[in-house]
KESE-598741 format. One record per residue (C-alpha): residue number from 1; residue in one letter; x, y, z. Coordinates in pm, 1 decimal, padded with zeros to 6 digits, always signed. Each point is the difference from the previous one (the first is absolute). Example, Ala and Ser with C-alpha at 12.3 -4.5 7.8 and 13.67 -1.06 7.14 Angstrom:
+-----+-----+----------+----------+----------+
!   n ! res !     east !    north !       up !
+-----+-----+----------+----------+----------+
!   1 !   A ! +01230.0 ! -00450.0 ! +00780.0 !
!   2 !   S ! +00137.0 ! +00344.0 ! -00066.0 !
+-----+-----+----------+----------+----------+
END
This chain:
+-----+-----+----------+----------+----------+
!   n ! res !     east !    north !       up !
+-----+-----+----------+----------+----------+
!   1 !   M ! -01091.7 ! -01447.1 ! +06402.0 !
!   2 !   M ! -00017.4 ! +00381.3 ! -00075.8 !
!   3 !   S ! -00398.7 ! -00072.8 ! +00025.5 !
!   4 !   N ! +00037.6 ! -00211.7 ! +00332.7 !
!   5 !   Q ! +00240.3 ! +00278.8 ! +00147.2 !
!   6 !   T ! -00244.2 ! +00281.8 ! -00091.6 !
!   7 !   S ! -00248.0 ! -00213.8 ! +00134.3 !
!   8 !   W ! +00084.4 ! -00044.9 ! +00339.0 !
!   9 !   I ! +00139.2 ! +00345.5 ! +00027.5 !
!  10 !   E ! -00403.2 ! +00139.1 ! -00063.4 !
!  11 !   E ! -00066.0 ! -00231.1 ! +00259.1 !
!  12 !   H ! +00265.8 ! +00060.3 ! +00276.8 !
!  13 !   P ! +00069.9 ! +00369.8 ! -00044.1 !
!  14 !   V ! +00154.6 ! +00029.8 ! +00306.0 !
!  15 !   A ! +00207.1 ! -00300.4 ! -00006.6 !
!  16 !   A ! +00134.7 ! +00105.6 ! -00320.8 !
!  17 !   F ! +00113.5 ! +00345.4 ! +00086.0 !
!  18 !   F ! +00103.0 ! -00160.6 ! +00357.1 !
!  19 !   V ! +00233.4 ! -00222.1 ! -00258.9 !
!  20 !   G ! +00143.8 ! +00256.6 ! -00265.9 !
!  21 !   T ! +00063.7 ! +00240.6 ! +00252.6 !
!  22 !   F ! +00235.7 ! -00243.4 ! +00186.7 !
!  23 !   T ! +00114.1 ! -00115.4 ! -00287.6 !
!  24 !   F ! +00133.6 ! +00309.3 ! -00193.3 !
!  25 !   T ! +00147.2 ! +00149.4 ! +00381.6 !
!  26 !   W ! +00136.3 ! -00313.4 ! +00088.2 !
!  27 !   I ! +00175.2 ! -00056.4 ! -00328.1 !
!  28 !   V ! +00075.3 ! +00340.2 ! -00113.2 !
!  29 !   S ! +00165.0 ! +00087.8 ! +00360.3 !
!  30 !   A ! +00155.4 ! -00309.1 ! +00064.2 !
!  31 !   P ! +00297.7 ! +00044.0 ! -00183.8 !
!  32 !   A ! +00123.3 ! +00317.3 ! +00253.9 !
!  33 !   A ! +00049.2 ! -00272.7 ! +00280.7 !
!  34 !   F ! +00306.8 ! -00110.9 ! -00176.6 !
!  35 !   M ! +00100.7 ! +00364.9 ! -00067.3 !
!  36 !   Q ! +00227.9 ! +00216.0 ! +00191.4 !
!  37 !   E ! -00164.2 ! +00360.4 ! +00079.1 !
!  38 !   S ! -00054.2 ! +00208.4 ! -00338.6 !
!  39 !   W ! -00201.4 ! +00149.6 ! -00236.9 !
!  40 !   T ! -00094.6 ! -00319.7 ! -00222.5 !
!  41 !   A ! -00099.5 ! -00133.5 ! +00342.8 !
!  42 !   W ! -00203.7 ! +00257.2 ! +00141.9 !
!  43 !   I ! -00213.5 ! +00022.2 ! -00362.9 !
!  44 !   L ! -00064.4 ! -00344.9 ! +00002.8 !
!  45 !   I ! -00166.3 ! +00002.1 ! +00358.8 !
!  46 !   Y ! -00210.6 ! +00343.8 ! -00096.5 !
!  47 !   I ! -00098.1 ! -00170.0 ! -00365.6 !
!  48 !   G ! -00101.8 ! -00331.2 ! +00202.8 !
!  49 !   S ! -00199.4 ! +00165.1 ! +00237.0 !
!  50 !   F ! -00205.8 ! +00093.5 ! -00235.8 !
!  51 !   G ! -00179.4 ! -00277.2 ! -00014.6 !
!  52 !   P ! -00286.3 ! +00056.2 ! +00133.1 !
!  53 !   P ! -00161.9 ! +00250.1 ! -00299.0 !
!  54 !   V ! +00172.9 ! -00245.5 ! -00267.1 !
!  55 !   S ! -00224.6 ! -00239.3 ! +00119.7 !
!  56 !   A ! -00300.9 ! +00162.5 ! +00066.6 !
!  57 !   A ! +00015.5 ! +00166.5 ! -00343.2 !
!  58 !   V ! +00093.8 ! -00389.2 ! -00190.4 !
!  59 !   V ! -00279.9 ! -00123.4 ! +00167.7 !
!  60 !   T ! -00298.6 ! +00236.1 ! +00001.9 !
!  61 !   W ! +00105.9 ! +00032.6 ! -00393.9 !
!  62 !   V ! +00004.0 ! -00396.4 ! -00020.9 !
!  63 !   R ! -00368.9 ! -00018.1 ! +00162.1 !
!  64 !   G ! -00110.9 ! +00278.9 ! -00271.0 !
!  65 !   D ! -00024.8 ! +00227.7 ! +00260.2 !
!  66 !   D ! +00005.7 ! +00354.6 ! +00030.5 !
!  67 !   V ! +00325.7 ! +00112.9 ! +00013.6 !
!  68 !   R ! -00031.9 ! +00385.5 ! -00014.8 !
!  69 !   A ! -00257.6 ! -00029.6 ! +00284.6 !
!  70 !   W ! +00268.1 ! -00213.1 ! +00241.1 !
!  71 !   A ! +00262.0 ! +00289.8 ! -00108.4 !
!  72 !   R ! -00211.9 ! +00298.6 ! +00071.4 !
!  73 !   Q ! -00040.2 ! -00095.7 ! +00361.7 !
!  74 !   I ! +00383.3 ! +00114.1 ! -00003.5 !
!  75 !   V ! -00094.0 ! +00369.3 ! -00073.4 !
!  76 !   R ! -00351.7 ! +00023.7 ! +00187.8 !
!  77 !   W ! +00069.0 ! +00292.7 ! +00223.4 !
!  78 !   R ! -00331.7 ! +00120.2 ! +00078.7 !
!  79 !   V ! -00094.9 ! -00202.0 ! +00279.7 !
!  80 !   G ! -00021.9 ! +00287.9 ! +00246.6 !
!  81 !   W ! +00218.4 ! +00175.1 ! +00250.8 !
!  82 !   P ! -00011.6 ! -00219.2 ! +00289.2 !
!  83 !   W ! +00134.0 ! -00246.0 ! -00157.0 !
!  84 !   W ! +00295.7 ! +00233.9 ! -00099.1 !
!  85 !   V ! +00016.3 ! +00060.8 ! +00364.5 !
!  86 !   A ! +00020.1 ! -00410.7 ! +00074.3 !
!  87 !   A ! +00232.2 ! -00072.3 ! -00228.3 !
!  88 !   F ! +00237.0 ! +00250.1 ! +00104.3 !
!  89 !   G ! -00089.4 ! +00030.4 ! +00396.9 !
!  90 !   I ! -00066.2 ! -00374.5 ! +00052.4 !
!  91 !   P ! +00390.6 ! -00102.5 ! -00038.1 !
!  92 !   I ! +00152.8 ! +00338.0 ! +00187.0 !
!  93 !   G ! -00243.7 ! -00033.2 ! +00323.9 !
!  94 !   I ! +00113.2 ! -00389.5 ! +00007.8 !
!  95 !   V ! +00343.8 ! +00133.0 ! +00034.7 !
!  96 !   A ! -00112.7 ! +00302.3 ! +00230.2 !
!  97 !   V ! -00156.1 ! -00260.8 ! +00215.5 !
!  98 !   T ! +00285.1 ! -00229.0 ! -00000.6 !
!  99 !   T ! +00225.4 ! +00234.7 ! +00077.4 !
! 100 !   V ! -00194.3 ! +00152.5 ! +00261.2 !
! 101 !   V ! -00036.4 ! -00340.4 ! +00157.6 !
! 102 !   L ! +00345.9 ! -00128.4 ! -00008.9 !
! 103 !   A ! +00177.3 ! +00330.4 ! +00158.8 !
! 104 !   A ! -00301.5 ! -00067.3 ! +00299.9 !
! 105 !   I ! +00140.1 ! -00337.9 ! +00005.1 !
! 106 !   G ! +00380.7 ! +00091.6 ! -00047.6 !
! 107 !   G ! +00045.8 ! -00169.6 ! -00276.0 !
! 108 !   P ! +00292.9 ! +00063.4 ! -00271.8 !
! 109 !   V ! -00151.6 ! +00348.6 ! -00099.0 !
! 110 !   D ! +00161.3 ! +00341.9 ! -00029.8 !
! 111 !   I ! -00248.4 ! +00276.0 ! +00022.4 !
! 112 !   D ! +00237.5 ! +00267.8 ! -00063.4 !
! 113 !   Q ! +00139.9 ! -00120.2 ! -00328.0 !
! 114 !   S ! -00096.0 ! +00268.4 ! -00277.3 !
! 115 !   L ! -00269.9 ! -00063.4 ! -00221.3 !
! 116 !   Q ! +00103.6 ! -00179.1 ! -00325.0 !
! 117 !   S ! +00085.1 ! +00266.8 ! -00321.1 !
! 118 !   P ! -00325.7 ! +00083.2 ! -00195.0 !
! 119 !   V ! +00207.2 ! -00102.8 ! -00305.4 !
! 120 !   L ! +00077.3 ! -00371.1 ! +00138.0 !
! 121 !   I ! -00362.0 ! -00074.7 ! +00114.1 !
! 122 !   A ! -00123.4 ! +00145.0 ! -00375.0 !
! 123 !   I ! +00284.0 ! -00192.5 ! -00180.1 !
! 124 !   V ! -00129.8 ! -00354.1 ! +00251.7 !
! 125 !   F ! -00371.2 ! +00041.2 ! -00111.2 !
! 126 !   V ! +00026.2 ! +00036.4 ! -00362.8 !
! 127 !   F ! +00276.5 ! -00260.0 ! +00007.0 !
! 128 !   G ! -00265.2 ! -00213.9 ! +00160.5 !
! 129 !   L ! -00300.9 ! +00140.6 ! -00209.0 !
! 130 !   T ! +00162.2 ! -00142.9 ! -00269.0 !
! 131 !   V ! +00221.7 ! -00291.2 ! -00006.8 !
! 132 !   S ! +00005.5 ! -00117.9 ! +00409.5 !
! 133 !   G ! -00335.6 ! -00081.8 ! +00075.8 !
! 134 !   G ! -00252.6 ! +00186.5 ! -00200.9 !
! 135 !   L ! -00021.8 ! +00019.4 ! -00337.9 !
! 136 !   N ! +00223.3 ! -00304.6 ! -00078.0 !
! 137 !   E ! -00238.8 ! -00195.1 ! +00270.7 !
! 138 !   E ! -00326.2 ! +00132.6 ! +00062.5 !
! 139 !   P ! -00223.3 ! -00008.4 ! -00331.1 !
! 140 !   G ! +00081.9 ! -00389.8 ! +00020.7 !
! 141 !   W ! -00057.3 ! -00060.5 ! +00380.4 !
! 142 !   R ! -00296.2 ! +00240.2 ! +00076.3 !
! 143 !   G ! -00118.3 ! +00120.3 ! -00371.8 !
! 144 !   F ! -00038.4 ! -00388.4 ! -00070.7 !
! 145 !   A ! +00017.1 ! -00234.9 ! +00219.3 !
! 146 !   Q ! -00170.8 ! +00145.5 ! +00275.8 !
! 147 !   P ! -00354.5 ! +00060.9 ! -00189.5 !
! 148 !   Y ! -00015.5 ! -00359.5 ! -00103.3 !
! 149 !   L ! +00079.4 ! -00139.1 ! +00337.5 !
! 150 !   N ! -00281.6 ! +00248.2 ! +00135.2 !
! 151 !   E ! -00195.1 ! -00131.1 ! -00219.8 !
! 152 !   R ! +00032.9 ! -00384.5 ! +00170.0 !
! 153 !   Y ! +00115.0 ! +00081.8 ! +00324.8 !
! 154 !   S ! -00081.1 ! +00268.0 ! +00260.3 !
! 155 !   A ! +00246.6 ! +00307.9 ! -00030.9 !
! 156 !   L ! +00176.0 ! -00054.8 ! +00301.8 !
! 157 !   S ! +00031.6 ! -00339.4 ! -00103.1 !
! 158 !   A ! +00109.0 ! +00085.5 ! -00334.3 !
! 159 !   S ! +00219.8 ! +00253.4 ! +00128.0 !
! 160 !   L ! +00168.8 ! -00242.6 ! +00278.9 !
! 161 !   I ! +00056.6 ! -00274.3 ! -00295.0 !
! 162 !   L ! +00138.1 ! +00243.1 ! -00215.6 !
! 163 !   G ! +00244.8 ! +00132.2 ! +00246.0 !
! 164 !   V ! +00127.7 ! -00333.6 ! +00080.8 !
! 165 !   V ! +00064.1 ! -00024.0 ! -00406.0 !
! 166 !   W ! +00140.0 ! +00303.9 ! -00036.2 !
! 167 !   A ! +00254.6 ! -00031.7 ! +00300.9 !
! 168 !   L ! +00115.5 ! -00388.0 ! -00156.2 !
! 169 !   W ! +00081.5 ! +00206.4 ! -00355.3 !
! 170 !   H ! +00265.0 ! +00223.4 ! +00181.4 !
! 171 !   L ! +00163.8 ! -00374.4 ! +00070.9 !
! 172 !   P ! +00290.7 ! +00078.0 ! -00225.4 !
! 173 !   Y ! +00094.6 ! +00341.3 ! +00121.7 !
! 174 !   F ! +00082.9 ! -00185.3 ! +00349.1 !
! 175 !   L ! +00271.7 ! -00210.4 ! -00223.2 !
! 176 !   I ! +00150.2 ! +00246.1 ! -00194.1 !
! 177 !   P ! +00267.2 ! +00122.0 ! +00167.4 !
! 178 !   I ! -00004.3 ! +00402.9 ! -00090.1 !
! 179 !   T ! -00378.5 ! +00048.4 ! +00099.0 !
! 180 !   P ! -00048.3 ! +00085.8 ! +00333.0 !
! 181 !   H ! -00221.1 ! -00218.4 ! +00125.6 !
! 182 !   S ! +00290.9 ! -00282.3 ! -00017.2 !
! 183 !   G ! +00129.5 ! +00146.9 ! +00319.1 !
! 184 !   F ! -00294.6 ! +00045.4 ! +00187.6 !
! 185 !   T ! -00000.4 ! -00175.1 ! +00366.5 !
! 186 !   L ! -00244.7 ! -00250.8 ! +00087.5 !
! 187 !   A ! -00195.5 ! +00234.5 ! +00138.2 !
! 188 !   N ! -00009.3 ! +00199.7 ! -00307.3 !
! 189 !   Q ! -00111.2 ! -00282.7 ! -00230.6 !
! 190 !   L ! -00275.3 ! -00097.9 ! +00238.0 !
! 191 !   G ! -00105.1 ! +00369.7 ! +00047.9 !
! 192 !   W ! +00008.5 ! +00069.5 ! -00339.0 !
! 193 !   F ! -00179.3 ! -00309.3 ! -00101.0 !
! 194 !   A ! -00257.9 ! +00122.6 ! +00249.3 !
! 195 !   G ! +00024.1 ! +00346.1 ! -00078.1 !
! 196 !   I ! -00097.2 ! -00079.7 ! -00422.9 !
! 197 !   V ! -00281.6 ! -00206.9 ! +00117.6 !
! 198 !   L ! -00167.3 ! +00298.6 ! +00208.2 !
! 199 !   L ! +00109.0 ! +00241.1 ! -00274.7 !
! 200 !   S ! -00165.7 ! -00180.2 ! -00190.4 !
! 201 !   V ! -00383.8 ! +00062.6 ! +00145.2 !
! 202 !   I ! +00074.8 ! +00347.3 ! +00009.6 !
! 203 !   L ! +00089.9 ! +00041.2 ! -00401.5 !
! 204 !   A ! -00358.8 ! -00233.9 ! -00069.1 !
! 205 !   W ! -00186.9 ! +00251.6 ! +00209.9 !
! 206 !   A ! +00115.1 ! +00280.7 ! -00171.6 !
! 207 !   Y ! -00039.1 ! -00203.5 ! -00334.1 !
! 208 !   N ! -00308.6 ! -00085.9 ! +00051.1 !
! 209 !   N ! -00136.6 ! +00296.0 ! +00129.2 !
! 210 !   T ! +00114.9 ! +00213.8 ! -00320.6 !
! 211 !   G ! +00099.1 ! -00263.9 ! -00293.6 !
! 212 !   S ! +00311.8 ! +00195.9 ! -00029.3 !
! 213 !   V ! +00330.3 ! -00187.0 ! -00033.6 !
! 214 !   L ! +00136.7 ! +00375.4 ! -00005.8 !
! 215 !   I ! -00127.9 ! +00058.9 ! +00388.4 !
! 216 !   V ! +00225.1 ! -00347.6 ! +00091.8 !
! 217 !   M ! +00278.8 ! +00084.2 ! -00144.0 !
! 218 !   V ! +00010.5 ! +00303.9 ! +00164.3 !
! 219 !   L ! -00070.4 ! -00165.7 ! +00305.2 !
! 220 !   H ! +00282.8 ! -00252.3 ! -00021.9 !
! 221 !   A ! +00246.5 ! +00252.1 ! -00138.5 !
! 222 !   M ! -00079.8 ! +00192.7 ! +00347.4 !
! 223 !   V ! +00012.3 ! -00312.3 ! +00191.1 !
! 224 !   N ! +00352.4 ! -00081.6 ! -00118.0 !
! 225 !   T ! +00101.1 ! +00386.0 ! +00008.6 !
! 226 !   A ! -00153.4 ! +00067.0 ! +00407.2 !
! 227 !   D ! +00265.8 ! -00307.6 ! +00115.2 !
! 228 !   I ! +00310.0 ! +00334.4 ! -00105.6 !
! 229 !   L ! -00182.4 ! +00173.6 ! +00224.1 !
! 230 !   L ! +00000.8 ! -00210.2 ! +00344.8 !
! 231 !   P ! +00273.8 ! +00143.3 ! +00178.3 !
! 232 !   L ! +00198.2 ! -00318.0 ! +00066.5 !
! 233 !   A ! +00278.7 ! +00073.4 ! +00242.7 !
! 234 !   P ! +00314.9 ! -00196.1 ! -00206.6 !
! 235 !   D ! +00194.2 ! -00055.8 ! +00317.3 !
! 236 !   L ! -00252.4 ! -00220.8 ! +00163.4 !
! 237 !   L ! -00078.6 ! -00211.0 ! -00298.5 !
! 238 !   I ! +00366.7 ! -00073.2 ! -00032.0 !
! 239 !   V ! +00208.7 ! -00051.4 ! +00272.9 !
! 240 !   D ! +00375.7 ! -00046.8 ! -00067.7 !
! 241 !   G ! -00054.0 ! -00066.9 ! -00328.4 !
! 242 !   V ! -00273.0 ! -00266.3 ! +00105.6 !
! 243 !   I ! -00366.5 ! -00004.4 ! -00118.8 !
! 244 !   N ! -00193.5 ! +00025.5 ! +00331.6 !
! 245 !   E ! -00262.4 ! -00211.7 ! -00086.1 !
! 246 !   T ! -00176.7 ! +00055.0 ! +00339.9 !
! 247 !   A ! -00070.3 ! +00375.1 ! -00087.7 !
! 248 !   V ! -00062.8 ! -00089.8 ! -00372.4 !
! 249 !   A ! -00292.3 ! -00221.2 ! +00052.4 !
! 250 !   T ! -00156.0 ! +00285.8 ! +00305.2 !
! 251 !   V ! -00025.3 ! +00203.0 ! -00334.1 !
! 252 !   T ! -00102.3 ! -00242.9 ! -00216.1 !
! 253 !   A ! -00254.8 ! -00097.2 ! +00269.6 !
! 254 !   T ! -00114.2 ! +00298.4 ! +00099.5 !
! 255 !   Q ! -00053.3 ! +00160.9 ! -00400.7 !
! 256 !   L ! -00201.0 ! -00355.7 ! -00040.0 !
! 257 !   L ! -00252.8 ! +00086.1 ! +00296.8 !
! 258 !   V ! -00074.8 ! +00332.9 ! -00125.2 !
! 259 !   T ! -00041.2 ! -00091.8 ! -00342.7 !
! 260 !   L ! -00227.3 ! -00324.7 ! +00113.4 !
! 261 !   L ! -00198.0 ! +00245.4 ! +00221.2 !
! 262 !   V ! -00050.2 ! +00190.3 ! -00323.1 !
! 263 !   V ! -00132.6 ! -00297.7 ! -00165.6 !
! 264 !   L ! -00220.3 ! -00081.9 ! +00297.0 !
! 265 !   A ! -00185.1 ! +00354.7 ! -00036.0 !
! 266 !   I ! -00054.1 ! -00038.5 ! -00342.4 !
! 267 !   V ! -00164.9 ! -00332.2 ! +00003.9 !
! 268 !   A ! -00162.1 ! +00085.8 ! +00323.3 !
! 269 !   Y ! -00188.1 ! +00286.0 ! -00199.0 !
! 270 !   F ! -00008.8 ! -00107.6 ! -00359.1 !
! 271 !   G ! -00061.1 ! -00370.4 ! +00044.8 !
! 272 !   R ! +00186.5 ! -00297.6 ! -00104.1 !
! 273 !   E ! -00231.3 ! -00095.0 ! -00292.5 !
! 274 !   S ! +00097.4 ! +00336.3 ! -00226.3 !
! 275 !   L ! +00191.7 ! +00219.0 ! +00196.2 !
! 276 !   A ! -00214.8 ! +00244.6 ! -00192.7 !
! 277 !   H ! -00278.7 ! +00174.2 ! +00071.2 !
! 278 !   G ! -00243.5 ! -00113.7 ! -00259.3 !
! 279 !   E ! +00066.6 ! -00173.4 ! -00386.2 !
! 280 !   I ! +00384.7 ! -00039.7 ! -00062.1 !
! 281 !   P ! +00109.6 ! +00216.3 ! -00312.5 !
! 282 !   G ! +00334.8 ! -00217.7 ! -00049.7 !
! 283 !   T ! -00221.6 ! -00240.9 ! -00131.9 !
! 284 !   A ! -00152.6 ! +00189.6 ! -00273.2 !
! 285 !   Y ! +00248.3 ! -00073.3 ! -00277.9 !
! 286 !   I ! +00001.5 ! -00381.0 ! +00039.7 !
! 287 !   R ! -00328.8 ! -00012.6 ! -00055.6 !
! 288 !   G ! +00014.9 ! +00240.6 ! -00291.8 !
! 289 !   K ! +00079.5 ! -00359.1 ! -00168.4 !
! 290 !   N ! +00060.0 ! -00029.1 ! -00414.6 !
! 291 !   H ! -00120.5 ! -00309.5 ! -00009.1 !
+-----+-----+----------+----------+----------+
END
């Protein structure tokens, strides 16, 4: 039985990774759906969120591949300064353009708001880098699944496939009452799903050009951090204690449109086949197999 399982993992590494990721995350996080808000519930949620790197490490080891080569992607920082500028700047640029567009069309923003505290911004960024999208996700999604999918599909198709799977992996967070996802309006839910798929293309582009999981961790964390910089007007989003779904939909649609334009620009310039110039460095570690 064990031999058959190992053989299946060797032949289907991506499918094995997906199964392991969903199983770990959903089983570990599931009890939180039946708990009141507490440290225990949140600990289960965040431990469960490490499904992608845990599954990637296990599948890499079972296949006899180089686990250290896979892990080294997490600390690969020598990628050239333009990529660091992109990782920090693109999310901020998307929010800035979204703000300008919303202000121009009379959307629910208040540009006279003071900026968020630098300390708060730093805390949100570090949180995102470690346990809310960065280290707990990217070593699996981009550091493992992306290079394997790149070898079978065009980079654009691979990133879109991965984006859909990645979005579905989040399903428990919509069912656990204490998470922000559970309170999303329909517009939020649809927009979030589309946004995840678009973000998958941007993250694939960064990974395919650098082979660095660290860069995509930073980029992912900055996307989450930049959201708190959007100067939304609370009194326009919630009127008489009721969520203004039209206002929420306006913000969601505008941010999606700006993100889509970024994705289209990347695909137009780099090409849909690889989203990169030259050989994709992110495939290097899976070629150095021990068996």
